[in-house]
N, C-alpha and C positions, 0 to 999 in steps of 0.2 A: 382596796382603794377606799381613802376616808368617806363615809360614807356623806358628810357634808357636801361633797361635789358630785353627787349624784343628780342632782337638779339645778339648771342653771336659775333656779326663782329668784337668790339672793342677788344676781347680778343688779348692778345700779339702773334702777326704772330712767328712760328715757323716752316713754310715750308720749307724753308731753299731754297738752288738749289738741286733739285734731278735730275737735268742734265736730262729734258726731253727727249733731242735728243738723248739719249741713249736709248729709251723705244723700245724694240722690240714687245709688247703684251700689250694691252690696256684690264682691268678687267673691266665689265660694260660696260655704257652708250651703249646699243645696238641701241636702237633708233637715236642716233646721226651717227651712223655709217652706218644705213640703209638709213637715211634719206641724208645723204651725197653720196652713193652710187647710189640712184636713181636720184640724182642731175647729178653725171658722166654720168649715163645711157641717159640723155635727149639730148634734141638739144642744149640747152643754158645752159652755166656753169655761174653763179653768179661770177662776179668778186669780190666780198667783203664776207667774212662770220665775224659773230660775235660770239665768243664761248663762251657765259656767265655762269655764275654757282659758288656756292663758291670757296673760293681759295683752290687751292691744289686739286682737284677732278681730275685732269687727261686732263684739256682742253689744255695746250699746249703739253703734250705727243701725244695729238689727232694731233695737228697742224703738230708736227715733223713726224708724221707716215704718216700724208696725203700728207705732201711736199713730202718724199720720194717716195710714190707712183706714184704722178703725176709727178716728174720729172722723173722718169723711164718709166713712160706707158701711159703719157698724160693724159687718164682718166680710171681708172680701171671700169670693166666691171662686175667684180662680187667679192667676198672678198676673195675669193683663189688668182686672180692677185692681189688685196692690199696687201697681207701679202708677198706674192713672191716677190713684189717690194723693202720689207724692206731689202734684201740682195744684192740688185743691186749695181753697181758703182756708179749710183748716190745716191743712198742710203747711202752708204757710205760715199760719198763727204759730203752728210747733217749731217750724224752721226757727222763728225770729222770737222766739221764749214768750209769747205773749198769749198761748191759749188760757182760757180762763177755766179749761176744764183738767190741766196738766199740772201736776206737780212732780217737780224734780227734785231729789236728796242728792246732795253731793257735798264733798267739802267746799267751805265759803274761804273767799280770800278775805285777808286782815291787811287792808290798806297801811294801817300803821307800820306794821312789820315788814309790808310788802312780800308776803308768803301766804301760802294756804295753811288754814288750820289743819291740826294735827287729825283730828277725825271729824265724823258726822255727830254732833250730840244729840242727846235724847229731847231737848228743845224742838228742833228741826221735826221730829218725827211728831211732836205733839201739835206742831203748825199742820202737818201732812193729816193728821187726825180732825183738826179743828175745817181743814181746808174740805175735805171727805164728807163732813156734816152737812155739806151745804148741796142743792143739787146743781145736778149738771146745767151750765147755762147755753151751751151752744148744741153740744152731740149728745148721744145716748150714754156715753160712755165717762167715766171720769178715771185718767190715767197715772200713776205714780212710777216713776223711772228712779228706782236707788242705785245709783252712781259713785260707789260701789257698797255692797255690805262688810268689805274687809274694811273698809275706810269708818264705819260705825265703831262707837264704844258700847260695851257691855249693857249699858243701859235703854241707847237707843234702839241696840238688836232685840232685849227684852219688850219696849214698846212696841218695835215693829211686829213681833210676835204676836202682841194681843190684838194687834189690827188684822193680821193673817186668822188669826183663830175665829173672831168675829167681824168678817168683812164688812163694810157697808155695802149696801145694794149696788149694782150697776159700778161698781170700781174694780178697775186692775191694777195688778202690782207685775213691776218687770224689774226682777232683782238680779244685779248685775255680780256675779260672782269669779272674783280669782283663783281661789284656793278653797274649793269646795271641802276638801278633806277636813279644814278647820271650821265649819261649819256647822251649828248646831244641828241634831237632828229633828229635834221639834221644827225649824225651819223647814229643813226638806222636805219633811213629810206633809206640809200642805203647800207646797208647790208643785206644778208640774215642770220636770228639768228638761231643759234643751241643752246638747254638749256642742261647745263650739271647737272644733280642734285648730291646731298650727296651719297656717295658709303655705303651701306648697311655695317653691322657690319662683316657679312660672308665673303662679297666682300675684305673688309678689312685684315679679318683673311688670306683669299687665298694669296691677294699680301705679307703680311708680312712674311708667311711660304714660300712664292718665293723667297723672299729676302734673309731669314735666315730660310735656313731648317733646323739648330739645335735648333731652339728655342722652350723653352716649350710650348705647345698648351695651355695652360691655361693663362700664360704671353702672347703670341700672342693676345687671344681673350681679355683680357684686356686693350693692347695696340690698337686694334681696336675699343672698346668702347670710351676710352678717346679720340682719334682722331676727335672722331663728323664728319665723314664722310669724311674726308680729307684724301687723299694717301699720300701727302708729310708731317701730321702731324704724320701718323700714323710710316712711316719710320724714321722719327728723333726723334721719342720717344723710338723704337727700337735701333738705331745706337746712340744714346746719353745717353743712362743710365736712359730713362725716366722711366721705371719701378722701379727700385733701388730708383730712386729721389722720385718717390711719393709712395714707402712703407716707406721711411724715413720722409717724410713729415705727414703722416698718425701717424706714431708712435711718431712725437710731437704733433700734433694737439689733440691725444686722452686725453693729459694731461689738456686739456683747463678746466677751465680759468688758471690754475697755471701749464703750459707746463715743463717739466723736461729741468732743465736750459741746462744742461751737452749735451742733446742730442739736443736743440735748437742751441746752440754754434755749435755744432759739423757739423750740418744741415747747418748754415749759412756760415761757415769757408770754405765750398765747393766753394764757388764763390769767392775766394780771387783773388789777383791780379794775379797768377800763373795759375788760372783756366783756362779751355776749355771755349771761351764766348757760345758755342752753348748750355753748361751746364746750363747757367744762363738763357737764353731763355726759353731752355723745362721748367727751374723749373716757370719762369714766368707764363706760358702757364699753368701748371697745377693747379697753387695755384689761379690764377685766374678763371680758368674753374671749379676749385672745388667750389670757393666762388660762380661765379655765378649760378651753379645747386644748390647750397644748398638756394640762396634766392630766384631762381624762385619755388623751391621746398616748402619753406614758403610760396610764394605768392599764388601758387597752389594748395598746398596739398600733391604734387604728387614729393617724394625727390628722389634724385639720387640712381642710383643703387651703393651698394657698390661693392669695388674691393678686399680691402684687409682686413683682421681679425682685427677686432676693430672698423671698420670705419662707420659699421651699429648701433653701439653703440653709437659710436660719434653723428652721425648723428640725432638721436633719441631724445638724450640727449640735443643740442644746438640748433638744426633747430627751432623747435615750438616756442622757447622763443626770436630766436633772431627778433630784430627790424629792420622791412624793410627798411627806410630811411637813418639810420648811416651805415647799412651792404650794402646798393646802393653806400652810398659815399668813402666808403672803397674800394669796388670795382674799382669804379672809379679812384680811388686814385692810386692801384696798377698800372693799366691800365695805367695812365700819367706818373708815376715813372718809369714804364719799359722801357717807350719810351724814356725819358729823361736822364735814367743812358746807355742806349746802345748809344745813341747820343754824351751824353758830359762824358762818360767813368767814373761815379760818383761810389762812395762806393756801390756794391753789397751787401757787408755782414750786413751792418748797415743797408741798405732798407730790407733785409729778417726780421732781428730784429725786425725792425719797423714794418712789415705788421702784422706778428704774434702778436706783442706787442696790437697793435692796435685791431685784432679780439679778443685778451682773454677780452679786455674791453666791449664788446659787447656779451660775454657769462657769 
């Protein structure tokens, strides 16, 4: 099996901004909560924490929840105190991004280009250092959330490392990391690590129904399955019509190698110039993820679970005969195209037509 498809990390990201600072409850991650609580109860509290795990599983939400609690209580001594602090005055200031003792490092939005900057620059780290040179205004702590260190350029990472080496007094760092294997050992060695695992399908289903109580249970379960352990993906699939897109995609693919032209163009036309950008991001994820799971099934003999009617027959028909190398090249092309289309505002409709045409040739 091609080593480049052993992980789904390269599947286009649809996590979006689920505003983790508004989160008031955390589903799953009991081990991380207990580890943090034990540290709060200890004699010394580590000044830097590395929150690592797959993107969208709740690391940023955990960081904001903890920041609220620490700002309000200094150190919560039990989970009851931890949750009560979420509705405190300090908690509300954190939620509204107005707490004077808190600094968030994340990619900034460029209003001129209507896009986020590519990375977190060193200048922002210098602003953090300047902020941390001041005394705390309200609470005993000054807290920085880095969301995420994966988005920092090398100069920013070096600046953050210097802060971690000589941390200001009563300052805490919560550093979110999606790919710890790529992180400098010097950063890791100066942080207490907390690992966040992918959420289970049951946990994601609870999360989805909590945000959309009227959703059909079967649709919620399908979205949870397709989200592959990510809370951010699960919510975006529900909020941006992911299940309808997936159903329409399967309706087109069942006709392979000769898909219905009218259905194909109707699907591709959904991503015209006036379309909501998020819908194309969701489709890119769904198509790439479906292709990835099909390739993985071809390599291992364990094919993906069908979601909608007709999908099982489609997988049984094209999966066993699909050649791995050209299928993998197509998967890589879809991911590369998706990134370039988003960055350069290229023709989304034509990209969808090209991808499905290329898949037709493989089947």
